N, C-alpha and C positions, 0 to 999 in steps of 0.2 A: 565501359561507362559505369558499371556497378562498382568496380574496384576503386575508381577515382573518387566517387561520391561517398562511399562508405568508409574510406580509410581514416578521415579525421576523427570519427567517433571512437574507433578502437585505438588509434595511435595516441590520442590524448590520455586515455586510460593507461595504456602500456607505458607511456613516458612517465606518468606519475608513479607507477609501480617500480620502474627501473631506478628512479631517484630515491626511492624509499629505503631506509635502513632501519631495521627493527620495526617497532609499532608505527602505524600510520600517524602522521602529524596533522594538526588542525588545518594547515594550509592545503592539504590534499582535498578537503571538502570543496575548496575553490575550483580545483581541477575537475572534480565530479560535477559541479554545477555548470562549468563551461561545456564539458562534453555532453552533459544532459540537455543543455539548451540547444546544442548542435543537433542532437538526436530529435528533440521535439520539433525543431524547425523543418525536419524532413516531411512531417505529416501533421501539422498543428491542428487543422480542422478535424481530421479523422480521429486523432488521439483524444481531442477534447470531447467530441461527440460520443465516442465509444465509452469514455469514462462517465459522461453524463448518463448514458443508457444504463451502465452497470451500477450506478448509484441510485438512479430513480426506480428501476424495476423492483429491487428489494423493498424500497420505500412504499411502493404500491401495495405489496402484500401485507404491510403492517396495518392496512385498513381492514383486513379480515378479522373476524372475531378473535379476541385474546383468549388464551395466550398463544394460540396456534399461529396466527398471522405474524406476530413479532418474532416468534421462535423460528418459523420457516424463513423469514427474511434474514435473520442473523446467520442462518446456514447458507442461504443462497448468496449473500453478499460476498463473503470470502471466495466462494467458488467462481463467481463472475469476475471479480477483480483479479484473480490469479491469471485469467486469460490475457491480461495486459502484458504479462511477461514475455510469452512467445511472440506477441505482436511487436514489442520493442526489439526483441532479438532479431526478428526477420527484417525489420526496418533498418537496424544498424548493420546487419550483415549483407543483405541483398537488396535493400531499398524496396522491399515488398511489404505491403500492409496485409498481413495474413495471420490467422490463428494457428496454422499448421506448423507442427514441429515433431515429426515422428510420433504422432499421437497413437496411443494404444488404450485398450479398455482398462488395462492394469493401472496406467497413469491416471485416467479419469476416476477409477475406483479409489485410488489412494488420495486423490485430491478431494473427492466427495467426503471421504472419512475425515481428512484433515479439516475440512470446512465445518465440521461439527464443533471445532474449537470456537467458532463464532458464537455458539450458544454459551460456552463457558465464559468467554469474554463479556457476553451480554450480562451474565450474572454478576461479574465483577463490576461492570458498568453501573448496574442498578444498585449494587451494594455501596459503591462510592457516592452515587447520586443521592442515596439516602442520608448522607451526611450534610448535603447542601439543600435538598428539596424536601418539603414537608410530605409526610406519609400519604395523605389523600391525593396530593398532586402527583406524587410518584406513581401511585396506583392507577391514576387516570392516564398517565403517560404510557405505562405498561399496557394499558387497554387500548392504546392508539388514539386517545382522545386529546384534543387540543386544550392546553391549560395555560394560565397566565403565570409564567415563571420568569424571573429576571434573567435576561440573556447571559449575564456573566456566570450565573449558576450553571446553566445548560452548557455554555462554552467551556467551563472548567471541567465538566465531566467528559466532554469530547477530548480536551487536551490531555486529561489523565489517561484515557484509554489509548490515545496515540502513543503515549510514553510506554504503557504496558505492552503494547503490541509490537513496538519497534524491533526488539530482539528477534522476533519471528518473521520479520519482513521478507526474508529470502526463501521461506519454506516452499511457497507455491512455485517459485522459479526452479528450485531444486528438484521438485517432483516432476514438473512439466518439461523442463529443458534438460536437466542433468539425469532424469530418470532414477532418482534415489528413493529409497524407502522413506516412510514418514519419520521414523526415529532418526535415521541418518540425516534427513533434510533438516529436522529440528536442531540436531546436534551441530551440524555444519553452519546453520544460520546463526545460532547463538554464539558459537565459538569463533565465528568470523567477525561478528558485529561488536561483541563485548570488548575484545582487545583493541578494536579501532574506535574506542569510545570518544577520543578527542575529535576527529573529524565527523563521526556519526552524531556527536552531541549537537553540532551545529545544524545538521540536517534535521535532527529530531526537534530542536527548538523551533525551526522554521515550520515543520509539520504541526507542532503543537499550536503555534500561532495561527496557522491556517484553520485548524480545527476550532480553536477558541473563537475566531471571528465568524464562524459559520452562522450562529444564531443572529448576529448583527447584520449579515449580508444575505439573508435568505438562502444560505448554503452556497452562494456564488463564489465565495473564497475557495471552497473545496472543489467546486466544479471547474473553475477557471485556472486556479493555481495548482490543483492536485495533479493534473497530467504532467505539468512541467517538473514538479517535485519527484514524481514517479520516475521520470526519465533520468533525473539526477541520481536517484537510488539505484536505477539499473546500472549506471556507470560505476557506482560504488560496488555493486554486486560483481561486475566483471573484474574488478581488481581484487576484491577480498576473497571471493570464492574460487578455488582452484579445482 
């Protein structure tokens, strides 16, 4: 039963790879989206709910006194979201919704260290936001206070950060699934995504649009469409990372 139900997810990705010559073409993004949708349909409610949980939990910590609350949340966010990768791996391979994948303390330690990059990305985020949002408003946002800022300004900062973080999208998967060091995981993620810039550009644009629409939709665009896009990125990961 497991073999028959899981085969389409991997076969679609493998077929895409077997037809590829040289660098991946734009059309391969369509295959990634197809196999990603197939994967998502295996556990749509669970994948959506777990993504919501992993997004909302760090948001709660932002309510703590600044700068500690927002800093901790930016470390916790990447740590939690990385757990989605072994979940997708287990659903695709065994039809099981599980975090387990040969977990070791070394893996969790490397992932915790890598998640500190979330603080670095936060600094870049606020640096870019400073170009679009007034200083006092930005200070209030950093302090976790609600301010009246045009949605397009906030959405633009989210879209920018999505673009910046995309080359590192596979690092968490490389640490938890492939058991690689942080440096090797970063190198392999960047070196696999950059050469595949044509199909990855399409997924990146979709991700940027979802991020941009977040302020207009009370974050629903990210909560509802994010899990589907993540499954598509998992399909890309299975092809691009060897």
